[in-house]
N, C-alpha and C positions, 0 to 999 in steps of 0.2 A: 503494499500499500505506498502512495505516496503523497504528498505535502504539498498540495501547492501553494507556488511558490508568490509573494509576494508581487503586486504590478509594481513597475519601477517608478520611482518616484516625479513626478514631473517636471518639467524644464526646466523653470523659473517661477518663483514666485516673488511677487513686488510686495514686502512684509511693510505691516506699520504705513500703508498709504493716505493718505484722505481722497474722496471722490472729490468733483471741478468745485462742488458747492464747500466742502470742506468738512462735511459728516465725515464721520468712521471716529476711527482707522480701523481697516480693511487691510485683506491681505489679499493680491489679487493672485492669481492663480495661472499661468500659463503653458501651455502643449499643446506642441508640432505645431506649434505658429500662432495658434487661438486661445480667446480667453475661453478657461473651463470650469473658471469659479471666481466668487467677489463675496468672501468673510474671513475664513482663516483656515489654515495650513499649518503643516507640520514642516515638512522637509520637504527638499528640492533640490536638481543639481545644482541650478544659481540660486543665491539667494540676492537681492537686490535690496539695502536697506534704506527706505522710503524716509526714515525719524519725521516722519506724520507730516511731508511734504504731498503734496498736490498729484494726484495721476489724472492728466487729458487725454482725452483721444491724439492720434498724431494731427498735427496741422497741416492743410491744404492747399495748395495755390493752383486755384482754380484755371486762370489766367495771367499764362508768363512768357514772356518774351525770348528766350533762353536764346536763341539766335544770335539776337541782339544786345546781348548783353553786354557790359564796360566796355562799349566803343566810344564815351570821351573822352578815351586815351587817346584816340586817333582820332576826333573830331567834334570841339562840342559844340553848342547850339546858342550861341549871342547873343542871336532874334528872341527864342524861347516862345516862338508860335509853331501849330501844328503844322503848318506848309512849309516852313524853315526842316519844322524835321525830320517829314518824308524826303524833303530835297536831298537832306544832308546823309539821310540812309540810303536811298536810291543811289546815293554816289558809292557811299563805304559800300555796300553790300556786292554792287558788281565786279568788285576784287576778291570776295566770299572766298576760301576755299573749306571744303569738309574741315580740313587740319585745322584750322582758324578759327571758323565755327566751336567744333567742336573743343578746343581748350578755351576757348571764352567762357562756353556753358557748362563747360565741367569744372572748372574754380566757383561758377555761381551758386550750381546744383551742387555743389559738397559744401558750399556755404548756407544754402537754405537747409540742408541735412542738419548742421549743425542746430539751427534753430529749429527743430523740429519740426521741419517738414516731411513729409512721409506720401506725399501724392502731387503731383505735378502737371496741370496740363500745358504743354508745352503750345506757340503759334508762330512756329518758323513760315517766314514768305514765302510765297510758293509766285513764279513769276515772270518772265521774258529775261529779267534783269538779271533776277540770279538762279531761275531755272529749277531745281532739286535740291540744290547745295547744301542751304538750311534744313530741307527736310530729312536730308539721308545721315546726314549728322548728328540730328535727333531720334532715329529710328536706332544709327549706331547705340549713342547713348543709353538708348534704353535699353539694350540688350548687354551692356558691360557693366551700367549700374542699378541693376535690377536688384542685385543684395541689399542696398540703399535706397532705394526711393524707386516705384510706382512711375510711370513716365508716360503719358498718354502724347501723342502727335499730333496737332491738328493741321490740316492743308491750309492757310491763311492765303489769301486773295490782296494782300494790302494793295495793291495797285490798281484793285477793280477789276472788273471780269469784260466787261462788254469794251471800256476804256482801254485797257491792254490786251489787246487780241494774242490768244497761243494758251492765255493765261488757262481757260476751261479745261483745255486740252493736258498742261502741266496739273489739274485737280486732279482730275483722271487717273495721267499715272499716278502721282503720291496716295493717291487714292487704291489701287492697284497694290504698289509697293508695299504699304500694310500703313499705312496712316490710320487713327482711329477714328477721326472726328473731321468733317468738312467745316470749313469756316467761312466767314463773308466777310465782305468792306463794303457795305452798302455803299457809303455817304459817297466813295469815290466815282463814282457815275457821274455824266452830267448832268444828266437829267432827272426828275423823279418818276419818269417812267423806262427811265433805263433803270432807277436805285430799284422800283419794284420788281424789274425782270431779272435784275441780281437777284435779290432775293427769292425768286420763283427759281432761278437755274439752281441755287443751293440747297435746296429741298428738295429739286428733278432728284439732283448726285448721291443728294442724302437716301432717299428713297431707293436708287438702283444699286446702293453702293452695302443700306441696312446699316448708317451710321450715326451718331446725332448731329445735331447742327450747333453752331455758333458765330454768331454775327458780332461784328462790330456795326453797329448800329449808328450810333449817337453820341458824336463827342463836338457837342456845339454850345452855345450861352443858352440859346433861346431856341424858336422854331419856325424862327422868320425866312430860314428857307428848308422846305418842306424836305427837303434830302436829308433830312436828320429827324424827319418826324414819321418812322415808318414802325413804328410798339403797334399801333392796329394792323397793319398789314401783315407784320410778322404773327401774330395772334391769328389772323384769319388765315396764314398758311400754316399753323403749326395743326388747328383743330381741322383741315380741309387733309392733311397729309397723317392724320392720328399720328401726332406726334408729341402730345403731350407729355411734359416730362424728361423730353429728349432737344429740348431747345433751349439754348442761353444767349442770352445778349450783354452785349459789354459797353462800361461805359455811362451810358440812358443819359447824358448829363442833362440835357435841355428836359425832361419831365421834370425839374426844378424849378420849370419858369413860368408853366402852365397855371393858370389861373385854379382853383379850387374843385369844380366841378369840371373842367376838362381833366387835370391829374383822375380824380376820384374814375371819371369813365374809360381813362388811358389805361391805369391800373387794376382795374377793374376787369379790363378785356385779357391783361397780361395772366389776372391769377388764372381765371377762367378759363383760359387756351394751358393753362403748364407751362407758361414761358419762365424763364428762373432771368432774373438778374445778379449780377455780376459787380460790384462798384471799385471804380479804383482811384482812389483820391488821390495817392501824391502824383500820380502822371495828370488828372484832370483840374487838380490844383495851381499847378507849375503853369497848364496850358490856358486853361481856361480863364476870361476875363480880360483878355492882353489887349481889349479895345476900349475898354472903361477907364473914364480918365475918374470919377467919382464912385462912389461905393462900392466899389470893383466884388463880381458876382464869385462868389465860392467855387458855383461849376462843378459842385457834386449831384449825383443823385438822390432825390429826398428820402433817404435810409427810413427812417421812422413811419415815413408814408407808404412805401414801399411794404413794409413788416405788417403794418395797421390792415394793408390792402389783401393779405394773405398770399402775398408773390414771395415766393420764394428768394431769397437774396444769398450773393455770399463777396466778399472782397479779397481782392488780393493786390499782387506787389505790379502785375504789368510789365514796367521795363524798367530797367537799372541800372544809371550810369549811363545812359547815352543820348543821344538830342530829343527825346521823347521825356526823358527823365533825369535829369543831372543827382539823383541821390538815390538812398533806397542801402539795405543790407540783404535784400531776400528774408527778412522775420516777417512772416503773416501777423504775428502780436504787436508788432509796430506800429505796422499801417493799420491795424486795430484799431490800436492805442491814435492814431492821428487821425483817423473816422468820427471818432470820440470827441476829440477837441475842434473836428471843422466843423461837429454837423450838431450840436446843441445835442449832445449823449451824455449821459450821467448817472450817477447809483448806480445800487449793486444789480437793479434789473437790467438795466440797460449794459453794464459790463459785460453781467453773463451773457448775455445774447450775446454781443459782439465774439463772445471764445467762440458761442455754439455755432454761428454762420462763418467760423474759420475752421468750424471742425464738422458737425453732423450736419449739419445746411451745407458746404461746400462737397464732403461727400455725397450728399445729394446729386448735386448738380454735376455732377462727375460723372454718377450712373453706379456710387458703389454705397449707396445708404442701406442696403442689407449687410453688409458685408462690416461696415466704421462703425468705430463709436467704442461705447464702455460699456460692455453686456456681454455675458454667459454667450460664446459662439464668432462674436466677432474677431478681424485679423487682430493682432496683437498687435496694432501700430500705435506705439502710448510713447505721452512722454512726460516725465517725471519733472517738476516745476520746483525751485527753490523756492518755494511761498506756499502757505499753507491750507490756498482755493487759487481759483483761477483770477477770481476777480483779481487780487491781489498781488499775481504774477503779473497781470497787463498791468496795471499801474504804477507798479515797483519795476517793470522791466527786465524780472528776475530772469535768472540762468536758467536752460535746460540741462538737467543735473545728468539727465541719462535719455536718451532718443533711442525706443526700437522699435525694429521694423520686423515683424512676424516675429517679433518672442527673441531675438538676439541683438543685446546691443550693437547699435553702429554710431553713435556717439556720445560722448563724454563731455561735462565743464565741469573743471573746478576752477573756485575763482578764492583767494586768498586776500583779502582786504584788513588792514592793519593802521591805524591811529594812532600817531606818536604824541604824547604832551608831555610836555615842561613837566617836570613834579620840583 
């Protein structure tokens, strides 16, 4: 007669952890890359002592232009306008190579991981200027960095589709090569009708290849130019193609200029259709209001109104250190704090919601809502914060003590600060 052997201990236990709201302490058990228990545990192969610090799900960048990261070292944008940013970047990307893109993007990607990012939706340009160079570099990074981060790749037509002949064929080629998402940049077309056709072609490609849609639909101070006011058309196309929950629009800055009744109508359309909005405050504050001489507009989508209307809302870095945004460190919580400071968000409830936007809400936006989070069965993409709760971590810019990807520690931060007083 044989005695049954005891099951092996789990891979990892995060001991004496607090949940994002500060409740606990609890032990979080991880086995085979997933959370298997939240409560108490005794033994594990690896024990991480959280010492009462909070654990949150991995942070997510749902909109990041890795291919254009860190270009400010090559040419800054002294004009500070969107038009100048597009012109400068168009000139620089003509000289891109897969190696040069991968080198810059890899540096920023690694920095993002140290800040707790575990999923990135990257938006490389696809157009006749750069071809598929940036997209191919992202596909290679998706494989080479798979142990650190999940990288989704968007085939993004920065220069437009109709005004840049050959782009649609390149989008098809990029999707065939393995791009995860089809992008759009509708406001780059010359007329309102062409902007709508741009959107229609993007949705046709999404249906053809069975992929989600992510459109740069709006980056204006107001809706005086109707090319930037396509939210309702995108909502209509989303319903027509049965793509609710699989469509995202970025920036959406002109929504802040709408009078209350018009805003309520438009936001209601987005919510009803299941279109998500990703707010990109660092870029939008930098580029927006350039022609305002007094009372310069903030140029940020109305976050509280979006949330109140039931629109799935996320936030992201967008660009880091280039002609579109000359600052940033690929830290989603830093972006969240900046959004709070510029959008009249304050208090514990708002701060907690910002963290949720950077984690659970962003996960739903990039199609990982069922796998992400702090619950049994979720992927063990976790961040141990040097703070007793997520709100304090946000306000104090707390270090990310440990970053785990599928249960494996992929980054650690240890900091020693000493104050020396005269005795």
